[in-house]
N, C-alpha and C positions, 0 to 999 in steps of 0.2 A: 429543384430540377437541376441538372445538371447539363448545360447546354455547351456544345462545341463548335466551333466557327472556324471552317476551313477557309485562309487566306492565301496570296499568293504575292512576292516579289516579282517586279514586271519592270522592265525598261520604261521610263517615261514617257509616254504617248505621243509628246511634242520632240522626241528626238530621234535623229537619224539612225535607222536600223541597218546591219549587214549581218550576211550570213557567214559563217566562216565554218569551214567541212560540214556544211550539211547542219549545222545547228546556228542559232543566233547568237550573235556576238554578244553576252552579255557583261561583260568586263567592262568595258570601253564605253559604257553611256550611262548617263543616270539612272537610279535606279527606284524605284517608289512601289507604295501600298497600292496593289491593283485598286482604283475607282469603283469597280462595281462590288468589289468585297466591302468597301467601308459600309456599304448599305446592309448586308449581313450582321455585320459586327454591329450596328447600330440598331437593328429588329431584336437583336439578339439581346441587348443592354433592356430596351424599352420592356420586354417580356417579362425578363424578371425583376425590372424595376416595379412594375402591373401589380406584380404579386408579391412584394415586399423588397424588393432590392437584393442588390450582389454584393454586400458589404459582406469585408474580412469576417466567416465565423457564422455566416450568415445561413438560411437553407439553399441559396441559391446560388450558382456560380457561372463564369463564363470562361470558356478556357479559349485561347486561340492557339489554333495547330496550323502548322505551315511545312514545305517540304523548299529545300534549296541550299544555295550555300551560306558559308558564315554571315555572309554580309546582308542575309535576308532579316535579321536580328532586328535593321533600321525600319524593315517595315512592321513585323512584330510589335516593335515598341511603340509603333503610331496608335496600332489596335489597342493595344494596354492605356495609352493617354487616353484614349476615348474612353477606355474605364470597364475592361476587361480584367478578370481578377488575376489570370497568372496565361501562359502559353509553353509547347511545347515544338520544339524546331527539329525537325528529323534533316541532318545534314551529312553527308555522305559524298566522296568522290564517285564511287560507282555509279552513283544517280545522275548524272552530268548528261545531258540532252535524253533523260528522261519523257513518254511520251505518256496519255493520259491514261491509257492501261496501268503501265508502272506506277505511276503518282496516284491512282486511286487503290492499286493494293496496298501501298505504304499507308496513304490514309487511312483505308479501312482498317488496317490493321491497330493502328495507334488508337482510334475510335473503340473497334470492341474491346480494348484492355482497358478504356478509361469509363467504361459503364454509364455514358452519357443517354441521356432521354431524347434530345431533340439535336440534330446536327443541321445547322443553317450555314447556307454558299451564297455564294454571288452567281446569277446568271452564268457567266462564264468570264474569262481572263483576258485582257487587251491585247497580250502577246501573241497568242494562240485562236481566239474565238471559236472553241470548239461547243461548248456548251454543255459535254459530255460527263464530266467529273463525278457532278452530284448523283446522275443515275447510275453510273457505275460503280460509286459508294454504296448504293443503296440494294445495289442488285450483289456486290461481296457481300455485305453484313446479311441479307436477306430483309431487310427492314421497308416500309412504306416509303415511296419518294411523292413529296409536292412540290412540284416542281412550277416555276414561273408566278409565283408567288405576288400578289398586290396589296393584299391583308394577308393579315396568321392573324387567328384568335387561338389560345393556348388555354384550356381545363389541366390545373395543376394536378387533377386526382389521375390525366394521363391520357387525354384527347387533345388533338390540336386540327383546327379546321381552316382551310385557307381559301382565297376567292383568287380564282384564274383566269386570265383574261385570255380568250382565243380567239380567232379569225370569224367562230362562229358565234359568239356570242361569250357570256359569262358561267363558268364552272364553279359550284362550290363542293368542296371534297374535306374531307376527314382519314382521320385514321388515329389508331393507338398509338401512344409509346411504346417503343422508339418511333423514330422519324428522320428522313433528309427533305429537307425543305431546300427551295433556291429561291432566292427571291429578286424582284425585277428594279428596277431604278427606281421610278414612281411610288414605290411602298413607304418613302419616309423621307427625311432632309438629314444626311447624317451629321452629328455635331462635330464642332471642330475642340480640338484636345483644348483643357483649357493651362495654365500655368501650372496650377494646382494638379492637375491630371497628366502633365509632362515631367514636373519633378517626381511624382509617385510612382509614375511608369520606371522610372531609373531602378527602384528598389523592390519591383517585382519579379517574380521568377520565371527565366526562360529555360526551361527544361531541353538539353539539347541530346538528342540521341542520334547514334549511327544504326545502322541497318542490322547489326549483329544485337543490340539491345533492342530493337522495334522486334526482331526475330523473322524479318521478309529476308527473301533471297531473290534480289531483281540484278542478274546478269547483265541485262541491256535491253533496250527500247525495244518493242515488238515493231514499231514503222521507224522508217529510218526517211528522210532527204535525200535522195541521193543527186539532184541538181539546184539551181536557183539562178534566177537572170533578174536584175534588177530592173526595174519598170525604166521604160523608154522615156527620157524626159517629156514632157507636154510642150506639142507639135501648136505650131501658130494656128489658130481658128480660121475659118474662110470667112470672106469677107463679102457681103454681097451687094453691089451699088445697084439700088433703086433706079433704073432708066425705062420705067414704064412696064418693065416685065421682071419687076422684084417678086412677084408672087410664084411665080412660076418657076423663080430660080429657086426660092424656097422651096418650093414642093419637089422639085426636081432634087434636091439636095435630100431632103428627110426621103424620098423613094431609093437614093443610093443609099443612104444607110439604113434601109429596112426600118425607118420608124413610121411608116404608113403602107 
């Protein structure tokens, strides 16, 4: 099996974020591997290990694919230190400010050229929270999409099945290779990179490509942020002193907020 895992470098969830000229300021904030993508990397490694492993020269490989500035190699290296075999990073100044449509077009082209059996993604990125890129990739490729998987079972002969938890219950879905899968947080517990894995990651290949090498022309994003307003400071709460009418005051407050 050839498995691709799509990952993204994002601003640290705990960092203060600012918009500059309609795009998120990424230069002046700490950047990390998207937390939700770690579950996708872990699941890919577990699938490979369950069928003989992904050691060098073996029958199974796990390739990390990302799009972003050159500094995104830091996030990619973490995925490699977890155990992925190699990586592809698409980095081009023309991609600055790309939206989900542009991102999916680039990733889909890289995947199509790679001859992968499975593509595994996290459910969403913590900076955009759109949760649409996996579906867009599958649509562009014409592959089956198995989204929001809480369990993945793979038959190397060419079939993958998932358990998908929905508001209506549990769905069991299956498809033939090739397929695009997105996984939820509860599917596994991502491993911590070992010292051996960290050292090995320094020697693993990260193939960097620009748009010309990928063979995609992306002039600009299809969508654009025209204005953004910082969230106002949190106001002081309402304090109700119970002098015999506390219950009435609480009901009036909730009614005013249209909560009852």
